[in-house]
N, CA, C and O atoms as a Tinker XYZ file with bonds, in Angstrom:
   480  protein
     1  N      0.807000   -1.208000    0.000000    73     2
     2  CA     0.000000    0.000000    0.000000    64     1     3
     3  C      0.846000    1.268000    0.000000    63     2     4     5
     4  O      0.307000    2.345000   -0.256000    81     3
     5  N      2.114000    1.193000    0.268000    73     3     6
     6  CA     2.905000    2.403000    0.428000    64     5     7
     7  C      3.496000    2.945000   -0.866000    63     6     8     9
     8  O      3.949000    4.090000   -0.870000    81     7
     9  N      3.518000    2.207000   -1.944000    73     7    10
    10  CA     4.106000    2.700000   -3.190000    64     9    11
    11  C      3.407000    3.967000   -3.680000    63    10    12    13
    12  O      4.103000    4.918000   -4.039000    81    11
    13  N      2.070000    4.040000   -3.716000    73    11    14
    14  CA     1.432000    5.295000   -4.143000    64    13    15
    15  C      1.788000    6.474000   -3.232000    63    14    16    17
    16  O      1.944000    7.600000   -3.705000    81    15
    17  N      1.914000    6.218000   -1.947000    73    15    18
    18  CA     2.280000    7.287000   -1.019000    64    17    19
    19  C      3.690000    7.772000   -1.302000    63    18    20    21
    20  O      3.964000    8.971000   -1.245000    81    19
    21  N      4.586000    6.842000   -1.608000    73    19    22
    22  CA     5.958000    7.218000   -1.941000    64    21    23
    23  C      6.015000    8.035000   -3.230000    63    22    24    25
    24  O      6.771000    9.003000   -3.317000    81    23
    25  N      5.227000    7.656000   -4.224000    73    23    26
    26  CA     5.182000    8.403000   -5.484000    64    25    27
    27  C      4.662000    9.818000   -5.228000    63    26    28    29
    28  O      5.226000   10.789000   -5.733000    81    27
    29  N      3.599000    9.933000   -4.453000    73    27    30
    30  CA     3.067000   11.257000   -4.102000    64    29    31
    31  C      4.115000   12.071000   -3.358000    63    30    32    33
    32  O      4.260000   13.271000   -3.592000    81    31
    33  N      4.839000   11.421000   -2.470000    73    31    34
    34  CA     5.876000   12.096000   -1.693000    64    33    35
    35  C      6.949000   12.683000   -2.599000    63    34    36    37
    36  O      7.404000   13.805000   -2.376000    81    35
    37  N      7.352000   11.942000   -3.610000    73    35    38
    38  CA     8.364000   12.445000   -4.543000    64    37    39
    39  C      7.877000   13.692000   -5.275000    63    38    40    41
    40  O      8.636000   14.644000   -5.462000    81    39
    41  N      6.616000   13.685000   -5.687000    73    39    42
    42  CA     6.038000   14.856000   -6.357000    64    41    43
    43  C      6.026000   16.059000   -5.417000    63    42    44    45
    44  O      6.374000   17.173000   -5.809000    81    43
    45  N      5.627000   15.819000   -4.193000    73    43    46
    46  CA     5.518000   16.898000   -3.208000    64    45    47
    47  C      6.901000   17.453000   -2.878000    63    46    48    49
    48  O      7.098000   18.668000   -2.859000    81    47
    49  N      7.856000   16.562000   -2.617000    73    47    50
    50  CA     9.197000   17.004000   -2.236000    64    49    51
    51  C      9.859000   17.799000   -3.370000    63    50    52    53
    52  O     10.566000   18.772000   -3.111000    81    51
    53  N      9.634000   17.394000   -4.602000    73    51    54
    54  CA    10.183000   18.152000   -5.729000    64    53    55
    55  C      9.634000   19.572000   -5.711000    63    54    56    57
    56  O     10.364000   20.527000   -5.976000    81    55
    57  N      8.361000   19.711000   -5.404000    73    55    58
    58  CA     7.734000   21.027000   -5.337000    64    57    59
    59  C      8.279000   21.834000   -4.153000    63    58    60    61
    60  O      8.538000   23.031000   -4.272000    81    59
    61  N      8.448000   21.164000   -3.015000    73    59    62
    62  CA     8.965000   21.823000   -1.815000    64    61    63
    63  C     10.372000   22.353000   -2.069000    63    62    64    65
    64  O     10.669000   23.508000   -1.764000    81    63
    65  N     11.226000   21.520000   -2.620000    73    63    66
    66  CA    12.627000   21.903000   -2.775000    64    65    67
    67  C     12.875000   22.866000   -3.925000    63    66    68    69
    68  O     13.976000   23.402000   -4.054000    81    67
    69  N     11.871000   23.092000   -4.761000    73    67    70
    70  CA    11.973000   24.140000   -5.785000    64    69    71
    71  C     11.695000   25.501000   -5.163000    63    70    72    73
    72  O     11.712000   26.523000   -5.849000    81    71
    73  N     11.438000   25.507000   -3.855000    73    71    74
    74  CA    11.168000   26.739000   -3.116000    64    73    75
    75  C      9.970000   27.487000   -3.681000    63    74    76    77
    76  O     10.007000   28.706000   -3.847000    81    75
    77  N      8.925000   26.757000   -3.971000    73    75    78
    78  CA     7.692000   27.363000   -4.457000    64    77    79
    79  C      7.005000   28.109000   -3.322000    63    78    80    81
    80  O      7.337000   27.921000   -2.151000    81    79
    81  N      6.060000   28.945000   -3.673000    73    79    82
    82  CA     5.268000   29.687000   -2.691000    64    81    83
    83  C      4.565000   28.695000   -1.759000    63    82    84    85
    84  O      4.119000   27.635000   -2.197000    81    83
    85  N      4.471000   29.039000   -0.492000    73    83    86
    86  CA     3.910000   28.144000    0.515000    64    85    87
    87  C      2.525000   27.642000    0.139000    63    86    88    89
    88  O      2.262000   26.443000    0.228000    81    87
    89  N      1.642000   28.527000   -0.277000    73    87    90
    90  CA     0.283000   28.110000   -0.632000    64    89    91
    91  C      0.312000   27.123000   -1.792000    63    90    92    93
    92  O     -0.472000   26.175000   -1.819000    81    91
    93  N      1.194000   27.334000   -2.733000    73    91    94
    94  CA     1.344000   26.430000   -3.868000    64    93    95
    95  C      1.787000   25.043000   -3.408000    63    94    96    97
    96  O      1.300000   24.033000   -3.916000    81    95
    97  N      2.704000   24.996000   -2.454000    73    95    98
    98  CA     3.165000   23.713000   -1.910000    64    97    99
    99  C      2.030000   23.009000   -1.175000    63    98   100   101
   100  O      1.864000   21.796000   -1.307000    81    99
   101  N      1.255000   23.754000   -0.409000    73    99   102
   102  CA     0.123000   23.150000    0.302000    64   101   103
   103  C     -0.864000   22.535000   -0.689000    63   102   104   105
   104  O     -1.311000   21.403000   -0.509000    81   103
   105  N     -1.196000   23.285000   -1.728000    73   103   106
   106  CA    -2.144000   22.799000   -2.736000    64   105   107
   107  C     -1.583000   21.574000   -3.450000    63   106   108   109
   108  O     -2.302000   20.598000   -3.666000    81   107
   109  N     -0.307000   21.620000   -3.817000    73   107   110
   110  CA     0.333000   20.484000   -4.495000    64   109   111
   111  C      0.354000   19.260000   -3.584000    63   110   112   113
   112  O      0.169000   18.140000   -4.059000    81   111
   113  N      0.573000   19.450000   -2.306000    73   111   114
   114  CA     0.579000   18.347000   -1.343000    64   113   115
   115  C     -0.781000   17.664000   -1.316000    63   114   116   117
   116  O     -0.877000   16.440000   -1.415000    81   115
   117  N     -1.817000   18.458000   -1.183000    73   115   118
   118  CA    -3.178000   17.930000   -1.132000    64   117   119
   119  C     -3.525000   17.211000   -2.434000    63   118   120   121
   120  O     -4.014000   16.081000   -2.414000    81   119
   121  N     -3.273000   17.863000   -3.553000    73   119   122
   122  CA    -3.599000   17.266000   -4.852000    64   121   123
   123  C     -2.831000   15.971000   -5.091000    63   122   124   125
   124  O     -3.408000   14.978000   -5.533000    81   123
   125  N     -1.545000   15.979000   -4.803000    73   123   126
   126  CA    -0.716000   14.791000   -5.050000    64   125   127
   127  C     -1.167000   13.608000   -4.225000    63   126   128   129
   128  O     -1.236000   12.486000   -4.728000    81   127
   129  N     -1.474000   13.845000   -2.965000    73   127   130
   130  CA    -1.897000   12.730000   -2.107000    64   129   131
   131  C     -3.238000   12.155000   -2.557000    63   130   132   133
   132  O     -3.395000   10.937000   -2.630000    81   131
   133  N     -4.194000   13.011000   -2.853000    73   131   134
   134  CA    -5.525000   12.531000   -3.241000    64   133   135
   135  C     -5.509000   11.913000   -4.641000    63   134   136   137
   136  O     -6.164000   10.897000   -4.878000    81   135
   137  N     -4.768000   12.517000   -5.563000    73   135   138
   138  CA    -4.744000   12.020000   -6.938000    64   137   139
   139  C     -3.894000   10.761000   -7.105000    63   138   140   141
   140  O     -4.197000    9.928000   -7.959000    81   139
   141  N     -2.844000   10.609000   -6.315000    73   139   142
   142  CA    -1.893000    9.514000   -6.508000    64   141   143
   143  C     -2.168000    8.313000   -5.618000    63   142   144   145
   144  O     -1.918000    7.176000   -6.020000    81   143
   145  N     -2.675000    8.547000   -4.426000    73   143   146
   146  CA    -2.881000    7.452000   -3.472000    64   145   147
   147  C     -4.364000    7.075000   -3.489000    63   146   148   149
   148  O     -5.204000    7.842000   -3.016000    81   147
   149  N     -4.690000    5.895000   -4.032000    73   147   150
   150  CA    -6.103000    5.545000   -4.234000    64   149   151
   151  C     -6.937000    5.448000   -2.957000    63   150   152   153
   152  O     -8.156000    5.610000   -3.014000    81   151
   153  N     -6.329000    5.197000   -1.837000    73   151   154
   154  CA    -7.083000    5.034000   -0.594000    64   153   155
   155  C     -7.117000    6.296000    0.260000    63   154   156   157
   156  O     -7.672000    6.270000    1.358000    81   155
   157  N     -6.545000    7.390000   -0.208000    73   155   158
   158  CA    -6.670000    8.675000    0.493000    64   157   159
   159  C     -7.803000    9.449000   -0.170000    63   158   160   161
   160  O     -7.734000    9.778000   -1.354000    81   159
   161  N     -8.843000    9.734000    0.605000    73   159   162
   162  CA   -10.035000   10.400000    0.073000    64   161   163
   163  C    -10.101000   11.895000    0.375000    63   162   164   165
   164  O    -10.780000   12.639000   -0.333000    81   163
   165  N     -9.405000   12.340000    1.416000    73   163   166
   166  CA    -9.450000   13.766000    1.774000    64   165   167
   167  C     -8.161000   14.124000    2.506000    63   166   168   169
   168  O     -7.667000   13.357000    3.332000    81   167
   169  N     -7.629000   15.295000    2.192000    73   167   170
   170  CA    -6.460000   15.836000    2.882000    64   169   171
   171  C     -6.735000   17.297000    3.174000    63   170   172   173
   172  O     -7.256000   18.024000    2.328000    81   171
   173  N     -6.383000   17.721000    4.369000    73   171   174
   174  CA    -6.500000   19.127000    4.732000    64   173   175
   175  C     -5.253000   19.580000    5.470000    63   174   176   177
   176  O     -4.696000   18.837000    6.279000    81   175
   177  N     -4.820000   20.793000    5.190000    73   175   178
   178  CA    -3.689000   21.380000    5.898000    64   177   179
   179  C     -4.193000   22.620000    6.615000    63   178   180   181
   180  O     -4.729000   23.545000    6.005000    81   179
   181  N     -4.008000   22.612000    7.915000    73   179   182
   182  CA    -4.431000   23.715000    8.774000    64   181   183
   183  C     -3.192000   24.453000    9.272000    63   182   184   185
   184  O     -2.169000   23.831000    9.556000    81   183
   185  N     -3.282000   25.759000    9.378000    73   183   186
   186  CA    -2.231000   26.559000    9.981000    64   185   187
   187  C     -2.847000   27.266000   11.177000    63   186   188   189
   188  O     -3.953000   27.800000   11.097000    81   187
   189  N     -2.113000   27.261000   12.291000    73   187   190
   190  CA    -2.618000   27.891000   13.509000    64   189   191
   191  C     -2.428000   29.395000   13.424000    63   190   192   193
   192  O     -1.342000   29.881000   13.108000    81   191
   193  N     -3.481000   30.113000   13.707000    73   191   194
   194  CA    -3.432000   31.567000   13.817000    64   193   195
   195  C     -4.008000   31.921000   15.174000    63   194   196   197
   196  O     -5.219000   31.864000   15.389000    81   195
   197  N     -3.117000   32.288000   16.088000    73   195   198
   198  CA    -3.493000   32.514000   17.484000    64   197   199
   199  C     -4.126000   31.238000   18.026000    63   198   200   201
   200  O     -3.445000   30.215000   18.107000    81   199
   201  N     -5.392000   31.259000   18.397000    73   199   202
   202  CA    -6.040000   30.058000   18.922000    64   201   203
   203  C     -6.891000   29.356000   17.871000    63   202   204   205
   204  O     -7.457000   28.296000   18.137000    81   203
   205  N     -6.984000   29.943000   16.676000    73   203   206
   206  CA    -7.810000   29.371000   15.612000    64   205   207
   207  C     -6.998000   28.457000   14.714000    63   206   208   209
   208  O     -5.778000   28.589000   14.611000    81   207
   209  N     -7.686000   27.532000   14.069000    73   207   210
   210  CA    -7.094000   26.646000   13.076000    64   209   211
   211  C     -7.662000   27.059000   11.726000    63   210   212   213
   212  O     -8.863000   26.916000   11.492000    81   211
   213  N     -6.826000   27.563000   10.845000    73   211   214
   214  CA    -7.280000   28.026000    9.532000    64   213   215
   215  C     -6.970000   26.953000    8.490000    63   214   216   217
   216  O     -5.812000   26.581000    8.301000    81   215
   217  N     -8.003000   26.460000    7.820000    73   215   218
   218  CA    -7.834000   25.482000    6.759000    64   217   219
   219  C     -7.302000   26.218000    5.538000    63   218   220   221
   220  O     -8.023000   27.007000    4.928000    81   219
   221  N     -6.043000   25.967000    5.174000    73   219   222
   222  CA    -5.410000   26.713000    4.088000    64   221   223
   223  C     -5.353000   25.935000    2.780000    63   222   224   225
   224  O     -5.169000   26.526000    1.715000    81   223
   225  N     -5.509000   24.619000    2.850000    73   223   226
   226  CA    -5.543000   23.796000    1.638000    64   225   227
   227  C     -6.329000   22.534000    1.953000    63   226   228   229
   228  O     -6.178000   21.948000    3.025000    81   227
   229  N     -7.163000   22.123000    1.017000    73   227   230
   230  CA    -7.958000   20.912000    1.220000    64   229   231
   231  C     -8.350000   20.331000   -0.125000    63   230   232   233
   232  O     -8.466000   21.045000   -1.121000    81   231
   233  N     -8.552000   19.026000   -0.135000    73   231   234
   234  CA    -8.974000   18.388000   -1.376000    64   233   235
   235  C    -10.415000   18.745000   -1.701000    63   234   236   237
   236  O    -10.819000   18.717000   -2.864000    81   235
   237  N    -11.190000   19.080000   -0.680000    73   235   238
   238  CA   -12.561000   19.546000   -0.878000    64   237   239
   239  C    -12.927000   20.396000    0.336000    63   238   240   241
   240  O    -13.045000   19.879000    1.447000    81   239
   241  N    -13.104000   21.671000    0.127000    73   239   242
   242  CA   -13.410000   22.561000    1.248000    64   241   243
   243  C    -14.827000   22.348000    1.782000    63   242   244   245
   244  O    -15.088000   22.608000    2.957000    81   243
   245  N    -15.739000   21.881000    0.934000    73   243   246
   246  CA   -17.125000   21.703000    1.361000    64   245   247
   247  C    -17.346000   20.393000    2.111000    63   246   248   249
   248  O    -18.245000   20.312000    2.949000    81   247
   249  N    -16.551000   19.375000    1.830000    73   247   250
   250  CA   -16.784000   18.052000    2.413000    64   249   251
   251  C    -15.474000   17.502000    2.949000    63   250   252   253
   252  O    -14.624000   17.053000    2.181000    81   251
   253  N    -15.310000   17.536000    4.259000    73   251   254
   254  CA   -14.061000   17.053000    4.847000    64   253   255
   255  C    -14.134000   15.588000    5.283000    63   254   256   257
   256  O    -13.203000   15.079000    5.907000    81   255
   257  N    -15.225000   14.917000    4.959000    73   255   258
   258  CA   -15.423000   13.487000    5.269000    64   257   259
   259  C    -15.387000   13.176000    6.760000    63   258   260   261
   260  O    -15.234000   12.018000    7.149000    81   259
   261  N    -15.524000   14.181000    7.579000    73   259   262
   262  CA   -15.418000   13.974000    9.027000    64   261   263
   263  C    -16.351000   12.875000    9.523000    63   262   264   265
   264  O    -15.981000   12.104000   10.408000    81   263
   265  N    -17.540000   12.797000    8.971000    73   263   266
   266  CA   -18.528000   11.859000    9.489000    64   265   267
   267  C    -18.565000   10.540000    8.734000    63   266   268   269
   268  O    -19.184000    9.582000    9.197000    81   267
   269  N    -17.912000   10.475000    7.578000    73   267   270
   270  CA   -17.956000    9.220000    6.837000    64   269   271
   271  C    -16.598000    8.556000    6.668000    63   270   272   273
   272  O    -16.500000    7.530000    5.995000    81   271
   273  N    -15.551000    9.112000    7.260000    73   271   274
   274  CA   -14.245000    8.470000    7.149000    64   273   275
   275  C    -14.130000    7.340000    8.167000    63   274   276   277
   276  O    -14.718000    7.392000    9.248000    81   275
   277  N    -13.365000    6.324000    7.800000    73   275   278
   278  CA   -13.130000    5.201000    8.699000    64   277   279
   279  C    -11.747000    5.235000    9.318000    63   278   280   281
   280  O    -11.510000    4.607000   10.350000    81   279
   281  N    -10.844000    5.955000    8.704000    73   279   282
   282  CA    -9.488000    6.100000    9.233000    64   281   283
   283  C     -9.036000    7.537000    9.043000    63   282   284   285
   284  O     -9.342000    8.180000    8.039000    81   283
   285  N     -8.299000    8.023000   10.034000    73   283   286
   286  CA    -7.803000    9.391000    9.983000    64   285   287
   287  C     -6.420000    9.431000   10.618000    63   286   288   289
   288  O     -6.192000    8.849000   11.678000    81   287
   289  N     -5.508000   10.121000    9.959000    73   287   290
   290  CA    -4.175000   10.346000   10.508000    64   289   291
   291  C     -3.945000   11.841000   10.614000    63   290   292   293
   292  O     -4.348000   12.605000    9.736000    81   291
   293  N     -3.293000   12.256000   11.697000    73   291   294
   294  CA    -2.972000   13.661000   11.899000    64   293   295
   295  C     -1.472000   13.792000   12.110000    63   294   296   297
   296  O     -0.863000   13.023000   12.854000    81   295
   297  N     -0.887000   14.785000   11.440000    73   295   298
   298  CA     0.551000   15.003000   11.531000    64   297   299
   299  C      0.818000   16.468000   11.831000    63   298   300   301
   300  O      0.292000   17.340000   11.141000    81   299
   301  N      1.628000   16.758000   12.850000    73   299   302
   302  CA     1.950000   18.154000   13.131000    64   301   303
   303  C      2.838000   18.732000   12.035000    63   302   304   305
   304  O      3.739000   18.063000   11.530000    81   303
   305  N      2.570000   19.970000   11.682000    73   303   306
   306  CA     3.429000   20.719000   10.765000    64   305   307
   307  C      4.263000   21.622000   11.662000    63   306   308   309
   308  O      3.727000   22.471000   12.375000    81   307
   309  N      5.577000   21.432000   11.620000    73   307   310
   310  CA     6.463000   22.179000   12.516000    64   309   311
   311  C      7.405000   23.068000   11.721000    63   310   312   313
   312  O      7.741000   22.775000   10.574000    81   311
   313  N      7.825000   24.161000   12.352000    73   311   314
   314  CA     8.786000   25.047000   11.701000    64   313   315
   315  C     10.206000   24.574000   12.030000    63   314   316   317
   316  O     10.383000   23.528000   12.656000    81   315
   317  N     11.209000   25.339000   11.611000    73   315   318
   318  CA    12.602000   24.914000   11.797000    64   317   319
   319  C     13.031000   24.859000   13.259000    63   318   320   321
   320  O     14.037000   24.228000   13.583000    81   319
   321  N     12.289000   25.506000   14.139000    73   319   322
   322  CA    12.599000   25.415000   15.571000    64   321   323
   323  C     11.746000   24.357000   16.264000    63   322   324   325
   324  O     11.671000   24.312000   17.492000    81   323
   325  N     11.101000   23.502000   15.460000    73   323   326
   326  CA    10.244000   22.409000   15.941000    64   325   327
   327  C      9.015000   22.879000   16.706000    63   326   328   329
   328  O      8.455000   22.124000   17.500000    81   327
   329  N      8.591000   24.116000   16.476000    73   327   330
   330  CA     7.336000   24.599000   17.050000    64   329   331
   331  C      6.207000   24.169000   16.134000    63   330   332   333
   332  O      6.298000   24.304000   14.914000    81   331
   333  N      5.142000   23.648000   16.730000    73   331   334
   334  CA     3.996000   23.216000   15.924000    64   333   335
   335  C      3.245000   24.436000   15.423000    63   334   336   337
   336  O      2.759000   25.249000   16.209000    81   335
   337  N      3.156000   24.555000   14.100000    73   335   338
   338  CA     2.515000   25.714000   13.483000    64   337   339
   339  C      1.256000   25.326000   12.705000    63   338   340   341
   340  O      0.550000   26.184000   12.176000    81   339
   341  N      0.992000   24.034000   12.645000    73   339   342
   342  CA    -0.179000   23.591000   11.906000    64   341   343
   343  C     -0.370000   22.093000   12.005000    63   342   344   345
   344  O      0.279000   21.413000   12.800000    81   343
   345  N     -1.280000   21.592000   11.177000    73   343   346
   346  CA    -1.631000   20.177000   11.208000    64   345   347
   347  C     -2.018000   19.733000    9.798000    63   346   348   349
   348  O     -2.729000   20.439000    9.082000    81   347
   349  N     -1.535000   18.549000    9.414000    73   347   350
   350  CA    -1.970000   17.931000    8.166000    64   349   351
   351  C     -2.833000   16.730000    8.551000    63   350   352   353
   352  O     -2.406000   15.867000    9.318000    81   351
   353  N     -4.047000   16.684000    8.013000    73   351   354
   354  CA    -4.985000   15.599000    8.318000    64   353   355
   355  C     -5.273000   14.836000    7.034000    63   354   356   357
   356  O     -5.560000   15.426000    5.992000    81   355
   357  N     -5.189000   13.510000    7.129000    73   355   358
   358  CA    -5.434000   12.628000    5.985000    64   357   359
   359  C     -6.564000   11.683000    6.378000    63   358   360   361
   360  O     -6.516000   11.056000    7.436000    81   359
   361  N     -7.588000   11.583000    5.514000    73   359   362
   362  CA    -8.744000   10.735000    5.822000    64   361   363
   363  C     -9.027000    9.766000    4.679000    63   362   364   365
   364  O     -8.766000   10.060000    3.513000    81   363
   365  N     -9.566000    8.609000    5.041000    73   363   366
   366  CA    -9.961000    7.613000    4.060000    64   365   367
   367  C    -11.287000    6.990000    4.470000    63   366   368   369
   368  O    -11.638000    6.944000    5.649000    81   367
   369  N    -12.009000    6.516000    3.469000    73   367   370
   370  CA   -13.263000    5.811000    3.748000    64   369   371
   371  C    -13.003000    4.346000    4.089000    63   370   372   373
   372  O    -13.866000    3.677000    4.658000    81   371
   373  N    -11.814000    3.844000    3.743000    73   371   374
   374  CA   -11.469000    2.446000    4.022000    64   373   375
   375  C    -11.190000    2.263000    5.510000    63   374   376   377
   376  O    -10.682000    3.163000    6.178000    81   375
   377  N    -11.531000    1.088000    6.010000    73   375   378
   378  CA   -11.352000    0.860000    7.444000    64   377   379
   379  C     -9.904000    0.568000    7.821000    63   378   380   381
   380  O     -9.453000    1.015000    8.875000    81   379
   381  N     -9.180000   -0.149000    7.016000    73   379   382
   382  CA    -7.767000   -0.419000    7.292000    64   381   383
   383  C     -7.002000   -0.093000    6.020000    63   382   384   385
   384  O     -6.870000   -0.932000    5.130000    81   383
   385  N     -6.499000    1.130000    5.943000    73   383   386
   386  CA    -5.870000    1.571000    4.703000    64   385   387
   387  C     -4.381000    1.864000    4.863000    63   386   388   389
   388  O     -3.599000    1.587000    3.953000    81   387
   389  N     -3.986000    2.408000    5.983000    73   387   390
   390  CA    -2.627000    2.902000    6.153000    64   389   391
   391  C     -1.728000    1.857000    6.791000    63   390   392   393
   392  O     -2.140000    1.121000    7.689000    81   391
   393  N     -0.475000    1.805000    6.302000    73   391   394
   394  CA     0.505000    0.945000    6.946000    64   393   395
   395  C      1.601000    1.817000    7.563000    63   394   396   397
   396  O      1.542000    3.044000    7.485000    81   395
   397  N      2.584000    1.188000    8.165000    73   395   398
   398  CA     3.641000    1.908000    8.868000    64   397   399
   399  C      4.427000    2.805000    7.917000    63   398   400   401
   400  O      4.824000    3.910000    8.287000    81   399
   401  N      4.650000    2.336000    6.703000    73   399   402
   402  CA     5.386000    3.136000    5.730000    64   401   403
   403  C      4.607000    4.386000    5.343000    63   402   404   405
   404  O      5.188000    5.459000    5.180000    81   403
   405  N      3.288000    4.247000    5.193000    73   403   406
   406  CA     2.455000    5.423000    4.915000    64   405   407
   407  C      2.620000    6.459000    6.019000    63   406   408   409
   408  O      2.815000    7.643000    5.745000    81   407
   409  N      2.542000    6.013000    7.247000    73   407   410
   410  CA     2.650000    6.923000    8.388000    64   409   411
   411  C      3.988000    7.645000    8.361000    63   410   412   413
   412  O      4.041000    8.861000    8.540000    81   411
   413  N      5.059000    6.911000    8.139000    73   411   414
   414  CA     6.395000    7.500000    8.100000    64   413   415
   415  C      6.531000    8.502000    6.958000    63   414   416   417
   416  O      7.077000    9.589000    7.149000    81   415
   417  N      6.045000    8.148000    5.785000    73   415   418
   418  CA     6.133000    9.032000    4.616000    64   417   419
   419  C      5.299000   10.289000    4.815000    63   418   420   421
   420  O      5.755000   11.391000    4.507000    81   419
   421  N      4.092000   10.136000    5.322000    73   419   422
   422  CA     3.224000   11.296000    5.546000    64   421   423
   423  C      3.804000   12.216000    6.625000    63   422   424   425
   424  O      3.684000   13.437000    6.532000    81   423
   425  N      4.418000   11.638000    7.624000    73   423   426
   426  CA     5.068000   12.431000    8.665000    64   425   427
   427  C      6.221000   13.249000    8.074000    63   426   428   429
   428  O      6.414000   14.411000    8.432000    81   427
   429  N      6.978000   12.636000    7.175000    73   427   430
   430  CA     8.078000   13.332000    6.500000    64   429   431
   431  C      7.560000   14.488000    5.657000    63   430   432   433
   432  O      8.156000   15.565000    5.636000    81   431
   433  N      6.458000   14.263000    4.969000    73   431   434
   434  CA     5.849000   15.316000    4.152000    64   433   435
   435  C      5.426000   16.488000    5.035000    63   434   436   437
   436  O      5.716000   17.643000    4.720000    81   435
   437  N      4.739000   16.189000    6.142000    73   435   438
   438  CA     4.286000   17.263000    7.048000    64   437   439
   439  C      5.457000   18.065000    7.579000    63   438   440   441
   440  O      5.372000   19.289000    7.688000    81   439
   441  N      6.535000   17.402000    7.907000    73   439   442
   442  CA     7.732000   18.092000    8.388000    64   441   443
   443  C      8.325000   18.966000    7.294000    63   442   444   445
   444  O      8.685000   20.116000    7.545000    81   443
   445  N      8.430000   18.434000    6.090000    73   443   446
   446  CA     9.040000   19.176000    4.986000    64   445   447
   447  C      8.250000   20.425000    4.624000    63   446   448   449
   448  O      8.834000   21.481000    4.383000    81   447
   449  N      6.924000   20.313000    4.584000    73   447   450
   450  CA     6.152000   21.487000    4.191000    64   449   451
   451  C      6.212000   22.581000    5.257000    63   450   452   453
   452  O      6.006000   23.756000    4.954000    81   451
   453  N      6.487000   22.205000    6.482000    73   451   454
   454  CA     6.624000   23.208000    7.536000    64   453   455
   455  C      8.016000   23.807000    7.605000    63   454   456   457
   456  O      8.172000   25.025000    7.698000    81   455
   457  N      9.018000   22.956000    7.560000    73   455   458
   458  CA    10.388000   23.429000    7.777000    64   457   459
   459  C     11.040000   24.008000    6.541000    63   458   460   461
   460  O     11.882000   24.899000    6.653000    81   459
   461  N     10.678000   23.532000    5.379000    73   459   462
   462  CA    11.351000   23.987000    4.167000    64   461   463
   463  C     10.583000   25.021000    3.375000    63   462   464   465
   464  O     11.148000   25.665000    2.491000    81   463
   465  N      9.303000   25.194000    3.674000    73   463   466
   466  CA     8.491000   26.145000    2.897000    64   465   467
   467  C      8.168000   27.410000    3.648000    63   466   468   469
   468  O      8.225000   28.504000    3.086000    81   467
   469  N      7.833000   27.272000    4.900000    73   467   470
   470  CA     7.376000   28.435000    5.649000    64   469   471
   471  C      8.551000   29.277000    6.120000    63   470   472   473
   472  O      9.583000   28.743000    6.526000    81   471
   473  N      8.396000   30.565000    6.067000    73   471   474
   474  CA     9.410000   31.457000    6.574000    64   473   475
   475  C      9.329000   31.422000    8.087000    63   474   476   477
   476  O      8.295000   31.750000    8.669000    81   475
   477  N     10.414000   31.027000    8.719000    73   475   478
   478  CA    10.400000   30.823000   10.183000    64   477   479
   479  C     11.001000   32.002000   10.887000    63   478   480
   480  O     11.076000   32.014000   12.116000    81   479
């Protein structure tokens, strides 16, 4: 199950390391994960603003699958000083979709989009 996640990761990392605009990287992350990984149905990236969580990129802003997803993973987005500045949430309708490699790869993506894209 992890090969599609790895392929998506390569697309995302290429975008991150080209030093693209942060919003562009967020959108590319969401699109790559949903389009490339067949068992990922929704991805959202939130950035913390004071006490609020602002959804800055999502595969579907109107439907976050909160009530119909069977599996959900959350990954902190951290800056270069390891302060949590946001959250990446991945949801699927499948009951057992993610394996250990998926978790590791998605965690790496969340770290990269925070540490390499955002101005710290």
